[in-house]
C-alpha positions in Angstrom: 199.0 77.1 70.2 198.6 74.7 67.2 194.9 74.3 67.5 193.3 77.7 66.4 191.1 79.7 68.7 188.1 81.6 67.5 190.0 84.9 67.9 193.1 83.8 65.9 193.8 84.6 62.3 193.9 81.2 60.6 196.4 82.4 58.0 198.9 82.6 60.9 198.2 79.2 62.3 201.2 76.8 62.2 199.1 74.1 60.5 198.1 76.4 57.7 201.6 77.9 57.4 203.0 74.4 57.3 200.7 73.5 54.4 201.9 76.7 52.6 205.5 75.8 53.2 205.0 72.2 51.9 203.2 73.6 48.9 206.1 76.0 48.1 208.9 73.4 48.5 207.0 70.6 46.7 209.2 70.9 43.5 212.4 72.6 44.7 214.6 72.8 47.7 215.1 76.3 49.2 217.3 77.8 51.8 215.9 79.1 55.0 216.1 82.7 53.7 214.7 81.9 50.3 211.7 80.2 51.9 211.1 83.0 54.3 211.2 85.6 51.5 208.8 83.5 49.4 206.3 83.3 52.4 206.8 86.9 53.1 205.4 87.8 49.7 202.2 86.0 50.5 201.8 86.5 54.3 203.1 89.1 56.7 204.7 86.8 59.3 207.5 87.2 61.8 210.5 85.1 62.3 209.3 83.5 65.5 206.2 82.1 63.8 208.3 81.0 60.8 210.8 79.0 62.9 208.0 77.6 65.1 206.2 76.3 62.0 209.5 74.8 60.6 210.0 73.0 63.9 206.5 71.7 63.8 207.0 70.3 60.3 210.3 68.8 61.3 208.8 67.1 64.3 206.1 65.7 62.1 208.8 64.3 59.9 207.5 66.2 56.9 210.7 68.1 56.0 214.4 67.6 55.9 217.1 70.1 56.5 220.3 69.3 54.7 223.2 71.7 54.0 220.9 74.7 54.8 218.3 73.5 52.2 214.8 72.6 53.2 213.2 69.8 51.3 209.9 68.0 51.5 209.9 64.3 52.4 208.2 62.5 49.6 206.9 59.5 51.7 206.7 58.8 55.3 206.6 55.3 56.5 205.2 54.0 59.8 208.7 53.3 60.9 209.4 57.1 60.7 206.4 57.9 62.7 206.8 55.4 65.5 
C-alpha cells in the first residue's frame, strides 16, 4: 500500500501526499478541515486516503495533533524513533 506499484498514480501515494502535507504545514498550523481543503485544491483525493496519510505521518512522528491543529515536528531525535 505504501510502496507504489507500476499501475498506481504516484500523486495519490501516501509517501507523496505526506510530503505535500509537510510542505503545506511547514510555516503554519492548520486544522484537519483547512489542510484537507488546501490539498483538495491541488489533488483530487478522498477522505480515506487523506486520513491514511495523516496516520502514516503521525506513526513516523513527523506531525503533531494538538487542539485539532496539525503541526510539523521541527526535529526528530533518535529517542523519538526508537
